[in-house]
PDB file of N, CA, C and O in Angstrom:
ATOM      1  N   MET A   1      88.236 143.362  57.837  1.00  0.00           N
ATOM      2  CA  MET A   1      88.258 142.461  56.204  1.00  0.00           C
ATOM      3  C   MET A   1      87.010 142.902  55.477  1.00  0.00           C
ATOM      4  O   MET A   1      85.822 143.192  55.615  1.00  0.00           O
ATOM      5  N   ALA A   2      88.172 142.753  54.476  1.00  0.00           N
ATOM      6  CA  ALA A   2      87.016 143.185  53.221  1.00  0.00           C
ATOM      7  C   ALA A   2      85.784 141.698  52.599  1.00  0.00           C
ATOM      8  O   ALA A   2      85.937 140.527  52.250  1.00  0.00           O
ATOM      9  N   GLN A   3      85.079 142.280  52.694  1.00  0.00           N
ATOM     10  CA  GLN A   3      84.185 140.907  51.787  1.00  0.00           C
ATOM     11  C   GLN A   3      84.553 140.954  51.054  1.00  0.00           C
ATOM     12  O   GLN A   3      84.729 142.119  50.700  1.00  0.00           O
ATOM     13  N   LYS A   4      85.251 139.452  49.669  1.00  0.00           N
ATOM     14  CA  LYS A   4      84.916 139.452  47.585  1.00  0.00           C
ATOM     15  C   LYS A   4      83.800 139.298  46.998  1.00  0.00           C
ATOM     16  O   LYS A   4      83.566 138.241  46.414  1.00  0.00           O
ATOM     17  N   THR A   5      82.871 140.337  47.036  1.00  0.00           N
ATOM     18  CA  THR A   5      82.220 140.102  45.879  1.00  0.00           C
ATOM     19  C   THR A   5      81.567 139.505  44.311  1.00  0.00           C
ATOM     20  O   THR A   5      82.301 139.282  43.349  1.00  0.00           O
ATOM     21  N   SER A   6      80.667 139.388  44.300  1.00  0.00           N
ATOM     22  CA  SER A   6      81.051 139.676  42.614  1.00  0.00           C
ATOM     23  C   SER A   6      80.056 140.179  42.351  1.00  0.00           C
ATOM     24  O   SER A   6      78.871 140.384  42.617  1.00  0.00           O
ATOM     25  N   ARG A   7      81.994 140.532  40.905  1.00  0.00           N
ATOM     26  CA  ARG A   7      80.792 141.240  39.932  1.00  0.00           C
ATOM     27  C   ARG A   7      79.619 141.229  39.213  1.00  0.00           C
ATOM     28  O   ARG A   7      79.473 140.249  38.484  1.00  0.00           O
ATOM     29  N   PRO A   8      78.567 142.221  39.223  1.00  0.00           N
ATOM     30  CA  PRO A   8      77.484 141.646  39.062  1.00  0.00           C
ATOM     31  C   PRO A   8      77.292 141.026  36.464  1.00  0.00           C
ATOM     32  O   PRO A   8      76.600 140.243  35.814  1.00  0.00           O
ATOM     33  N   HIS A   9      78.335 141.993  36.163  1.00  0.00           N
ATOM     34  CA  HIS A   9      78.202 142.174  35.023  1.00  0.00           C
ATOM     35  C   HIS A   9      79.581 140.074  34.784  1.00  0.00           C
ATOM     36  O   HIS A   9      79.661 139.271  33.854  1.00  0.00           O
ATOM     37  N   ALA A  10      80.028 140.113  35.675  1.00  0.00           N
ATOM     38  CA  ALA A  10      81.082 139.582  35.164  1.00  0.00           C
ATOM     39  C   ALA A  10      80.461 137.748  34.377  1.00  0.00           C
ATOM     40  O   ALA A  10      79.431 137.084  34.496  1.00  0.00           O
ATOM     41  N   PRO A  11      81.934 137.551  33.521  1.00  0.00           N
ATOM     42  CA  PRO A  11      80.878 136.146  32.779  1.00  0.00           C
ATOM     43  C   PRO A  11      80.810 135.079  33.273  1.00  0.00           C
ATOM     44  O   PRO A  11      81.900 134.578  33.546  1.00  0.00           O
ATOM     45  N   PRO A  12      79.419 134.170  33.645  1.00  0.00           N
ATOM     46  CA  PRO A  12      79.886 133.109  33.743  1.00  0.00           C
ATOM     47  C   PRO A  12      81.084 132.128  33.650  1.00  0.00           C
ATOM     48  O   PRO A  12      81.550 131.873  32.540  1.00  0.00           O
ATOM     49  N   THR A  13      81.610 131.558  34.795  1.00  0.00           N
ATOM     50  CA  THR A  13      82.463 130.645  35.661  1.00  0.00           C
ATOM     51  C   THR A  13      82.436 129.209  36.505  1.00  0.00           C
ATOM     52  O   THR A  13      82.437 128.969  37.712  1.00  0.00           O
ATOM     53  N   LEU A  14      82.408 128.223  35.123  1.00  0.00           N
ATOM     54  CA  LEU A  14      83.433 126.626  35.904  1.00  0.00           C
ATOM     55  C   LEU A  14      84.959 127.236  36.193  1.00  0.00           C
ATOM     56  O   LEU A  14      85.925 127.863  35.758  1.00  0.00           O
ATOM     57  N   SER A  15      84.252 126.403  37.469  1.00  0.00           N
ATOM     58  CA  SER A  15      86.097 125.838  38.238  1.00  0.00           C
ATOM     59  C   SER A  15      86.166 124.751  37.986  1.00  0.00           C
ATOM     60  O   SER A  15      85.242 124.031  38.364  1.00  0.00           O
ATOM     61  N   VAL A  16      87.213 124.202  37.291  1.00  0.00           N
ATOM     62  CA  VAL A  16      87.522 123.348  37.181  1.00  0.00           C
ATOM     63  C   VAL A  16      90.061 123.307  37.155  1.00  0.00           C
ATOM     64  O   VAL A  16      90.947 124.066  36.761  1.00  0.00           O
ATOM     65  N   LYS A  17      89.994 122.117  37.750  1.00  0.00           N
ATOM     66  CA  LYS A  17      91.168 121.253  38.494  1.00  0.00           C
ATOM     67  C   LYS A  17      91.484 123.291  40.061  1.00  0.00           C
ATOM     68  O   LYS A  17      92.556 123.841  40.316  1.00  0.00           O
ATOM     69  N   GLY A  18      90.201 123.633  40.550  1.00  0.00           N
ATOM     70  CA  GLY A  18      90.860 125.016  40.400  1.00  0.00           C
ATOM     71  C   GLY A  18      91.120 126.225  39.924  1.00  0.00           C
ATOM     72  O   GLY A  18      91.678 127.196  40.434  1.00  0.00           O
ATOM     73  N   ARG A  19      90.679 126.059  38.957  1.00  0.00           N
ATOM     74  CA  ARG A  19      91.232 127.917  38.120  1.00  0.00           C
ATOM     75  C   ARG A  19      89.801 128.026  37.044  1.00  0.00           C
ATOM     76  O   ARG A  19      89.406 127.176  36.246  1.00  0.00           O
ATOM     77  N   ASP A  20      89.325 129.132  37.295  1.00  0.00           N
ATOM     78  CA  ASP A  20      88.061 129.446  36.800  1.00  0.00           C
ATOM     79  C   ASP A  20      88.130 129.875  35.591  1.00  0.00           C
ATOM     80  O   ASP A  20      88.506 131.040  35.458  1.00  0.00           O
ATOM     81  N   VAL A  21      87.886 129.296  34.689  1.00  0.00           N
ATOM     82  CA  VAL A  21      87.465 128.805  33.210  1.00  0.00           C
ATOM     83  C   VAL A  21      85.896 129.287  32.817  1.00  0.00           C
ATOM     84  O   VAL A  21      84.795 128.762  32.984  1.00  0.00           O
ATOM     85  N   ARG A  22      86.368 130.595  32.189  1.00  0.00           N
ATOM     86  CA  ARG A  22      84.736 130.859  30.438  1.00  0.00           C
ATOM     87  C   ARG A  22      83.952 129.665  31.122  1.00  0.00           C
ATOM     88  O   ARG A  22      84.329 128.669  31.740  1.00  0.00           O
ATOM     89  N   VAL A  23      82.863 130.102  30.809  1.00  0.00           N
ATOM     90  CA  VAL A  23      81.900 128.669  30.451  1.00  0.00           C
ATOM     91  C   VAL A  23      82.058 129.350  27.998  1.00  0.00           C
ATOM     92  O   VAL A  23      81.786 128.849  26.906  1.00  0.00           O
ATOM     93  N   ARG A  24      82.372 130.051  28.289  1.00  0.00           N
ATOM     94  CA  ARG A  24      82.016 130.887  26.108  1.00  0.00           C
ATOM     95  C   ARG A  24      83.690 129.332  26.139  1.00  0.00           C
ATOM     96  O   ARG A  24      83.569 128.138  25.867  1.00  0.00           O
ATOM     97  N   THR A  25      85.272 130.253  26.662  1.00  0.00           N
ATOM     98  CA  THR A  25      86.477 129.237  26.655  1.00  0.00           C
ATOM     99  C   THR A  25      85.693 127.341  26.060  1.00  0.00           C
ATOM    100  O   THR A  25      85.574 126.790  24.966  1.00  0.00           O
ATOM    101  N   ILE A  26      85.294 126.890  27.715  1.00  0.00           N
ATOM    102  CA  ILE A  26      84.801 125.510  27.453  1.00  0.00           C
ATOM    103  C   ILE A  26      83.574 125.483  26.133  1.00  0.00           C
ATOM    104  O   ILE A  26      83.585 124.524  25.361  1.00  0.00           O
ATOM    105  N   GLY A  27      82.820 126.304  26.005  1.00  0.00           N
ATOM    106  CA  GLY A  27      82.051 125.768  24.386  1.00  0.00           C
ATOM    107  C   GLY A  27      82.827 126.158  23.097  1.00  0.00           C
ATOM    108  O   GLY A  27      82.225 125.933  22.047  1.00  0.00           O
ATOM    109  N   ILE A  28      84.010 126.679  23.012  1.00  0.00           N
ATOM    110  CA  ILE A  28      84.523 126.312  21.922  1.00  0.00           C
ATOM    111  C   ILE A  28      85.227 125.699  21.650  1.00  0.00           C
ATOM    112  O   ILE A  28      85.220 125.247  20.505  1.00  0.00           O
ATOM    113  N   VAL A  29      86.377 125.302  22.710  1.00  0.00           N
ATOM    114  CA  VAL A  29      87.069 124.072  23.198  1.00  0.00           C
ATOM    115  C   VAL A  29      85.908 122.692  22.987  1.00  0.00           C
ATOM    116  O   VAL A  29      85.751 122.791  24.204  1.00  0.00           O
ATOM    117  N   ALA A  30      85.279 121.908  22.716  1.00  0.00           N
ATOM    118  CA  ALA A  30      84.390 121.551  22.725  1.00  0.00           C
ATOM    119  C   ALA A  30      83.692 121.656  21.108  1.00  0.00           C
ATOM    120  O   ALA A  30      83.283 120.760  20.369  1.00  0.00           O
ATOM    121  N   LEU A  31      83.742 122.888  20.956  1.00  0.00           N
ATOM    122  CA  LEU A  31      83.497 122.401  19.127  1.00  0.00           C
ATOM    123  C   LEU A  31      84.406 122.349  18.335  1.00  0.00           C
ATOM    124  O   LEU A  31      84.297 121.699  17.295  1.00  0.00           O
ATOM    125  N   THR A  32      85.606 123.087  18.686  1.00  0.00           N
ATOM    126  CA  THR A  32      86.919 123.001  18.076  1.00  0.00           C
ATOM    127  C   THR A  32      86.938 120.935  17.911  1.00  0.00           C
ATOM    128  O   THR A  32      86.696 120.456  16.803  1.00  0.00           O
ATOM    129  N   GLY A  33      87.089 120.464  18.512  1.00  0.00           N
ATOM    130  CA  GLY A  33      86.992 119.162  19.038  1.00  0.00           C
ATOM    131  C   GLY A  33      85.991 118.957  17.808  1.00  0.00           C
ATOM    132  O   GLY A  33      86.409 118.779  16.664  1.00  0.00           O
ATOM    133  N   LEU A  34      84.451 119.002  18.187  1.00  0.00           N
ATOM    134  CA  LEU A  34      84.156 118.383  16.812  1.00  0.00           C
ATOM    135  C   LEU A  34      84.231 118.636  15.470  1.00  0.00           C
ATOM    136  O   LEU A  34      84.395 117.814  14.568  1.00  0.00           O
ATOM    137  N   VAL A  35      84.153 119.352  15.422  1.00  0.00           N
ATOM    138  CA  VAL A  35      85.180 120.321  13.559  1.00  0.00           C
ATOM    139  C   VAL A  35      85.975 120.300  12.994  1.00  0.00           C
ATOM    140  O   VAL A  35      86.108 120.787  11.872  1.00  0.00           O
ATOM    141  N   ILE A  36      86.959 119.547  13.816  1.00  0.00           N
ATOM    142  CA  ILE A  36      88.776 117.818  13.846  1.00  0.00           C
ATOM    143  C   ILE A  36      87.937 117.632  13.759  1.00  0.00           C
ATOM    144  O   ILE A  36      87.452 118.326  12.866  1.00  0.00           O
ATOM    145  N   TRP A  37      86.858 116.626  14.452  1.00  0.00           N
ATOM    146  CA  TRP A  37      86.557 115.144  13.949  1.00  0.00           C
ATOM    147  C   TRP A  37      86.080 114.862  12.947  1.00  0.00           C
ATOM    148  O   TRP A  37      86.255 113.948  12.141  1.00  0.00           O
ATOM    149  N   PHE A  38      84.751 116.606  13.076  1.00  0.00           N
ATOM    150  CA  PHE A  38      84.076 115.515  11.628  1.00  0.00           C
ATOM    151  C   PHE A  38      85.095 116.057  10.052  1.00  0.00           C
ATOM    152  O   PHE A  38      84.819 115.397   9.050  1.00  0.00           O
ATOM    153  N   ILE A  39      85.972 116.958   9.903  1.00  0.00           N
ATOM    154  CA  ILE A  39      87.039 117.238   8.796  1.00  0.00           C
ATOM    155  C   ILE A  39      87.281 115.590   9.540  1.00  0.00           C
ATOM    156  O   ILE A  39      86.434 114.698   9.492  1.00  0.00           O
ATOM    157  N   ALA A  40      88.605 115.479  10.192  1.00  0.00           N
ATOM    158  CA  ALA A  40      88.923 114.133   9.934  1.00  0.00           C
ATOM    159  C   ALA A  40      88.467 112.351   9.786  1.00  0.00           C
ATOM    160  O   ALA A  40      89.106 111.299   9.764  1.00  0.00           O
ATOM    161  N   ALA A  41      87.230 112.675   9.719  1.00  0.00           N
ATOM    162  CA  ALA A  41      86.361 111.904   9.532  1.00  0.00           C
ATOM    163  C   ALA A  41      86.413 111.456   8.230  1.00  0.00           C
ATOM    164  O   ALA A  41      86.806 110.338   7.895  1.00  0.00           O
ATOM    165  N   ASN A  42      85.895 112.592   7.266  1.00  0.00           N
ATOM    166  CA  ASN A  42      85.931 112.521   5.957  1.00  0.00           C
ATOM    167  C   ASN A  42      86.539 112.901   5.296  1.00  0.00           C
ATOM    168  O   ASN A  42      86.336 114.075   4.986  1.00  0.00           O
ATOM    169  N   THR A  43      87.696 112.155   4.636  1.00  0.00           N
ATOM    170  CA  THR A  43      88.575 111.212   3.564  1.00  0.00           C
ATOM    171  C   THR A  43      89.091 111.471   2.406  1.00  0.00           C
ATOM    172  O   THR A  43      90.058 112.069   1.933  1.00  0.00           O
ATOM    173  N   GLU A  44      87.425 110.347   1.790  1.00  0.00           N
ATOM    174  CA  GLU A  44      87.709 110.964   0.704  1.00  0.00           C
ATOM    175  C   GLU A  44      87.396 111.648  -0.719  1.00  0.00           C
ATOM    176  O   GLU A  44      87.257 112.860  -0.885  1.00  0.00           O
ATOM    177  N   SER A  45      87.337 110.966  -1.406  1.00  0.00           N
ATOM    178  CA  SER A  45      87.740 113.204  -2.403  1.00  0.00           C
ATOM    179  C   SER A  45      86.198 113.204  -3.346  1.00  0.00           C
ATOM    180  O   SER A  45      85.400 112.397  -3.825  1.00  0.00           O
ATOM    181  N   VAL A  46      86.354 114.281  -3.262  1.00  0.00           N
ATOM    182  CA  VAL A  46      85.081 114.517  -4.307  1.00  0.00           C
ATOM    183  C   VAL A  46      85.681 115.375  -5.460  1.00  0.00           C
ATOM    184  O   VAL A  46      86.830 115.748  -5.696  1.00  0.00           O
ATOM    185  N   ALA A  47      84.201 115.597  -6.245  1.00  0.00           N
ATOM    186  CA  ALA A  47      84.124 116.537  -7.271  1.00  0.00           C
ATOM    187  C   ALA A  47      83.531 117.915  -7.695  1.00  0.00           C
ATOM    188  O   ALA A  47      82.374 117.992  -8.109  1.00  0.00           O
ATOM    189  N   ILE A  48      84.390 119.059  -7.580  1.00  0.00           N
ATOM    190  CA  ILE A  48      83.224 119.550  -7.284  1.00  0.00           C
ATOM    191  C   ILE A  48      83.945 121.174  -8.389  1.00  0.00           C
ATOM    192  O   ILE A  48      85.099 121.520  -8.643  1.00  0.00           O
ATOM    193  N   ARG A  49      82.748 121.700  -8.722  1.00  0.00           N
ATOM    194  CA  ARG A  49      82.232 122.573 -10.176  1.00  0.00           C
ATOM    195  C   ARG A  49      83.524 123.515 -10.048  1.00  0.00           C
ATOM    196  O   ARG A  49      83.713 123.570  -8.833  1.00  0.00           O
ATOM    197  N   LEU A  50      84.749 124.473 -10.837  1.00  0.00           N
ATOM    198  CA  LEU A  50      84.484 125.988 -10.059  1.00  0.00           C
ATOM    199  C   LEU A  50      83.910 125.817 -11.540  1.00  0.00           C
ATOM    200  O   LEU A  50      83.943 124.801 -12.234  1.00  0.00           O
ATOM    201  N   TRP A  51      83.240 127.381 -11.924  1.00  0.00           N
ATOM    202  CA  TRP A  51      82.736 127.649 -13.243  1.00  0.00           C
ATOM    203  C   TRP A  51      83.499 126.984 -14.569  1.00  0.00           C
ATOM    204  O   TRP A  51      83.385 127.838 -15.449  1.00  0.00           O
ATOM    205  N   ILE A  52      83.764 126.566 -14.764  1.00  0.00           N
ATOM    206  CA  ILE A  52      84.595 125.568 -16.443  1.00  0.00           C
ATOM    207  C   ILE A  52      85.293 124.177 -16.012  1.00  0.00           C
ATOM    208  O   ILE A  52      85.125 123.064 -16.511  1.00  0.00           O
ATOM    209  N   PRO A  53      86.174 124.584 -14.878  1.00  0.00           N
ATOM    210  CA  PRO A  53      87.077 122.638 -14.865  1.00  0.00           C
ATOM    211  C   PRO A  53      85.736 122.326 -13.789  1.00  0.00           C
ATOM    212  O   PRO A  53      84.726 122.937 -13.440  1.00  0.00           O
ATOM    213  N   THR A  54      86.461 120.817 -13.456  1.00  0.00           N
ATOM    214  CA  THR A  54      86.045 120.257 -12.777  1.00  0.00           C
ATOM    215  C   THR A  54      87.005 119.447 -11.673  1.00  0.00           C
ATOM    216  O   THR A  54      87.291 118.320 -12.077  1.00  0.00           O
ATOM    217  N   VAL A  55      87.317 119.634 -10.945  1.00  0.00           N
ATOM    218  CA  VAL A  55      88.485 119.728  -9.537  1.00  0.00           C
ATOM    219  C   VAL A  55      87.874 117.988  -8.597  1.00  0.00           C
ATOM    220  O   VAL A  55      86.795 117.816  -8.029  1.00  0.00           O
ATOM    221  N   THR A  56      88.595 117.357  -8.697  1.00  0.00           N
ATOM    222  CA  THR A  56      88.357 116.236  -7.474  1.00  0.00           C
ATOM    223  C   THR A  56      89.224 116.329  -6.244  1.00  0.00           C
ATOM    224  O   THR A  56      90.235 115.634  -6.343  1.00  0.00           O
ATOM    225  N   VAL A  57      89.141 116.812  -5.423  1.00  0.00           N
ATOM    226  CA  VAL A  57      89.981 117.309  -3.604  1.00  0.00           C
ATOM    227  C   VAL A  57      89.027 116.757  -3.232  1.00  0.00           C
ATOM    228  O   VAL A  57      87.802 116.690  -3.334  1.00  0.00           O
ATOM    229  N   PRO A  58      90.693 115.991  -2.315  1.00  0.00           N
ATOM    230  CA  PRO A  58      89.910 115.631  -0.849  1.00  0.00           C
ATOM    231  C   PRO A  58      88.392 116.544  -0.283  1.00  0.00           C
ATOM    232  O   PRO A  58      88.042 117.721  -0.206  1.00  0.00           O
ATOM    233  N   LEU A  59      88.108 115.884  -0.131  1.00  0.00           N
ATOM    234  CA  LEU A  59      86.189 116.431   1.500  1.00  0.00           C
ATOM    235  C   LEU A  59      87.072 117.000   2.455  1.00  0.00           C
ATOM    236  O   LEU A  59      86.832 118.082   2.990  1.00  0.00           O
ATOM    237  N   TRP A  60      88.406 116.101   2.770  1.00  0.00           N
ATOM    238  CA  TRP A  60      88.341 117.218   4.424  1.00  0.00           C
ATOM    239  C   TRP A  60      89.461 118.557   4.145  1.00  0.00           C
ATOM    240  O   TRP A  60      89.673 119.285   5.115  1.00  0.00           O
ATOM    241  N   ALA A  61      90.142 118.860   2.881  1.00  0.00           N
ATOM    242  CA  ALA A  61      90.616 119.870   1.736  1.00  0.00           C
ATOM    243  C   ALA A  61      89.588 120.404   2.030  1.00  0.00           C
ATOM    244  O   ALA A  61      89.687 120.901   3.152  1.00  0.00           O
ATOM    245  N   VAL A  62      88.008 120.657   1.293  1.00  0.00           N
ATOM    246  CA  VAL A  62      86.976 120.880   0.895  1.00  0.00           C
ATOM    247  C   VAL A  62      86.667 122.419   1.971  1.00  0.00           C
ATOM    248  O   VAL A  62      86.667 123.636   1.786  1.00  0.00           O
ATOM    249  N   LEU A  63      86.337 121.123   3.564  1.00  0.00           N
ATOM    250  CA  LEU A  63      86.736 122.289   4.811  1.00  0.00           C
ATOM    251  C   LEU A  63      86.778 122.834   5.894  1.00  0.00           C
ATOM    252  O   LEU A  63      86.078 123.418   6.721  1.00  0.00           O
ATOM    253  N   THR A  64      88.180 122.368   5.609  1.00  0.00           N
ATOM    254  CA  THR A  64      89.316 122.879   5.585  1.00  0.00           C
ATOM    255  C   THR A  64      89.583 124.885   5.256  1.00  0.00           C
ATOM    256  O   THR A  64      89.579 125.913   5.934  1.00  0.00           O
ATOM    257  N   VAL A  65      89.774 124.507   3.862  1.00  0.00           N
ATOM    258  CA  VAL A  65      88.736 125.432   3.389  1.00  0.00           C
ATOM    259  C   VAL A  65      87.953 126.858   3.542  1.00  0.00           C
ATOM    260  O   VAL A  65      88.164 128.048   3.778  1.00  0.00           O
ATOM    261  N   THR A  66      87.097 126.104   3.300  1.00  0.00           N
ATOM    262  CA  THR A  66      85.325 126.465   3.707  1.00  0.00           C
ATOM    263  C   THR A  66      85.480 127.838   5.335  1.00  0.00           C
ATOM    264  O   THR A  66      85.154 128.989   5.626  1.00  0.00           O
ATOM    265  N   LEU A  67      86.388 126.316   6.074  1.00  0.00           N
ATOM    266  CA  LEU A  67      86.050 126.364   7.961  1.00  0.00           C
ATOM    267  C   LEU A  67      87.253 128.002   7.534  1.00  0.00           C
ATOM    268  O   LEU A  67      87.513 127.732   8.706  1.00  0.00           O
ATOM    269  N   LEU A  68      87.529 128.401   7.390  1.00  0.00           N
ATOM    270  CA  LEU A  68      88.954 129.095   6.743  1.00  0.00           C
ATOM    271  C   LEU A  68      88.457 130.512   6.776  1.00  0.00           C
ATOM    272  O   LEU A  68      88.429 131.559   7.423  1.00  0.00           O
ATOM    273  N   VAL A  69      87.923 129.634   5.212  1.00  0.00           N
ATOM    274  CA  VAL A  69      87.067 131.309   4.456  1.00  0.00           C
ATOM    275  C   VAL A  69      86.295 131.663   5.624  1.00  0.00           C
ATOM    276  O   VAL A  69      86.482 132.842   5.925  1.00  0.00           O
ATOM    277  N   GLY A  70      85.020 130.699   6.840  1.00  0.00           N
ATOM    278  CA  GLY A  70      84.086 130.833   7.602  1.00  0.00           C
ATOM    279  C   GLY A  70      84.674 131.908   7.996  1.00  0.00           C
ATOM    280  O   GLY A  70      84.484 133.035   7.538  1.00  0.00           O
ATOM    281  N   LEU A  71      85.777 131.453   9.291  1.00  0.00           N
ATOM    282  CA  LEU A  71      86.096 132.205  10.448  1.00  0.00           C
ATOM    283  C   LEU A  71      86.560 133.030   9.644  1.00  0.00           C
ATOM    284  O   LEU A  71      85.576 133.765   9.562  1.00  0.00           O
ATOM    285  N   VAL A  72      87.799 133.772   8.548  1.00  0.00           N
ATOM    286  CA  VAL A  72      88.307 134.737   8.238  1.00  0.00           C
ATOM    287  C   VAL A  72      87.251 136.095   7.692  1.00  0.00           C
ATOM    288  O   VAL A  72      87.759 137.003   7.036  1.00  0.00           O
ATOM    289  N   MET A  73      86.052 136.111   7.970  1.00  0.00           N
ATOM    290  CA  MET A  73      84.573 136.642   7.326  1.00  0.00           C
ATOM    291  C   MET A  73      84.009 137.038   8.370  1.00  0.00           C
ATOM    292  O   MET A  73      83.361 138.085   8.353  1.00  0.00           O
ATOM    293  N   GLY A  74      84.147 136.222   9.594  1.00  0.00           N
ATOM    294  CA  GLY A  74      83.679 136.259  11.017  1.00  0.00           C
ATOM    295  C   GLY A  74      84.354 136.959  11.295  1.00  0.00           C
ATOM    296  O   GLY A  74      83.947 137.819  12.076  1.00  0.00           O
ATOM    297  N   GLY A  75      86.009 137.031  10.761  1.00  0.00           N
ATOM    298  CA  GLY A  75      86.718 138.473  11.948  1.00  0.00           C
ATOM    299  C   GLY A  75      86.380 139.568  11.363  1.00  0.00           C
ATOM    300  O   GLY A  75      85.751 140.484  11.892  1.00  0.00           O
ATOM    301  N   LEU A  76      86.975 139.514   9.695  1.00  0.00           N
ATOM    302  CA  LEU A  76      85.729 140.581   9.277  1.00  0.00           C
ATOM    303  C   LEU A  76      84.834 141.640  10.132  1.00  0.00           C
ATOM    304  O   LEU A  76      85.012 142.786  10.546  1.00  0.00           O
ATOM    305  N   LEU A  77      83.694 140.600  10.193  1.00  0.00           N
ATOM    306  CA  LEU A  77      82.325 140.870  10.288  1.00  0.00           C
ATOM    307  C   LEU A  77      82.568 141.575  11.689  1.00  0.00           C
ATOM    308  O   LEU A  77      82.200 142.737  11.860  1.00  0.00           O
ATOM    309  N   LEU A  78      83.308 140.716  12.862  1.00  0.00           N
ATOM    310  CA  LEU A  78      83.124 140.852  14.479  1.00  0.00           C
ATOM    311  C   LEU A  78      84.147 142.692  14.079  1.00  0.00           C
ATOM    312  O   LEU A  78      83.954 143.832  14.501  1.00  0.00           O
ATOM    313  N   HIS A  79      84.994 142.212  13.282  1.00  0.00           N
ATOM    314  CA  HIS A  79      86.204 144.547  13.419  1.00  0.00           C
ATOM    315  C   HIS A  79      85.640 144.681  13.426  1.00  0.00           C
ATOM    316  O   HIS A  79      85.321 144.998  14.572  1.00  0.00           O
ATOM    317  N   ARG A  80      84.300 144.760  12.309  1.00  0.00           N
ATOM    318  CA  ARG A  80      83.061 145.840  11.380  1.00  0.00           C
ATOM    319  C   ARG A  80      82.528 146.967  12.101  1.00  0.00           C
ATOM    320  O   ARG A  80      82.397 148.171  11.881  1.00  0.00           O
ATOM    321  N   ARG A  81      82.025 145.434  13.899  1.00  0.00           N
ATOM    322  CA  ARG A  81      81.365 145.939  13.855  1.00  0.00           C
ATOM    323  C   ARG A  81      81.308 146.896  15.092  1.00  0.00           C
ATOM    324  O   ARG A  81      80.488 147.724  15.487  1.00  0.00           O
ATOM    325  N   ALA A  82      82.840 146.320  15.659  1.00  0.00           N
ATOM    326  CA  ALA A  82      83.431 146.648  16.383  1.00  0.00           C
ATOM    327  C   ALA A  82      84.063 148.272  16.636  1.00  0.00           C
ATOM    328  O   ALA A  82      84.028 148.999  17.629  1.00  0.00           O
ATOM    329  N   LYS A  83      84.557 148.435  15.469  1.00  0.00           N
ATOM    330  CA  LYS A  83      84.600 149.846  14.407  1.00  0.00           C
ATOM    331  C   LYS A  83      83.550 150.505  14.862  1.00  0.00           C
ATOM    332  O   LYS A  83      83.580 151.640  15.336  1.00  0.00           O
ATOM    333  N   ARG A  84      82.775 149.943  14.755  1.00  0.00           N
ATOM    334  CA  ARG A  84      81.758 151.291  15.322  1.00  0.00           C
ATOM    335  C   ARG A  84      81.175 151.838  16.216  1.00  0.00           C
ATOM    336  O   ARG A  84      80.555 152.880  16.003  1.00  0.00           O
TER     337      ARG A  84
END
């Protein structure tokens, strides 16, 4: 019989309902939940000055756009780093 050995460089995992789940995945799910809660909790309108005009928009929209821009920039940097 062959013994089952763990790989020395395997990512850390936890067993959830009999399935191995990466710790990183659990962290991403928790962070996503916190971000959604934070955006949903901030619903009042804010005035934002864009060079010349001042616009009034709901804060949740500003936070969502900021999140999306950050995700795109992070993805571009990750893609650029992976190319090297």
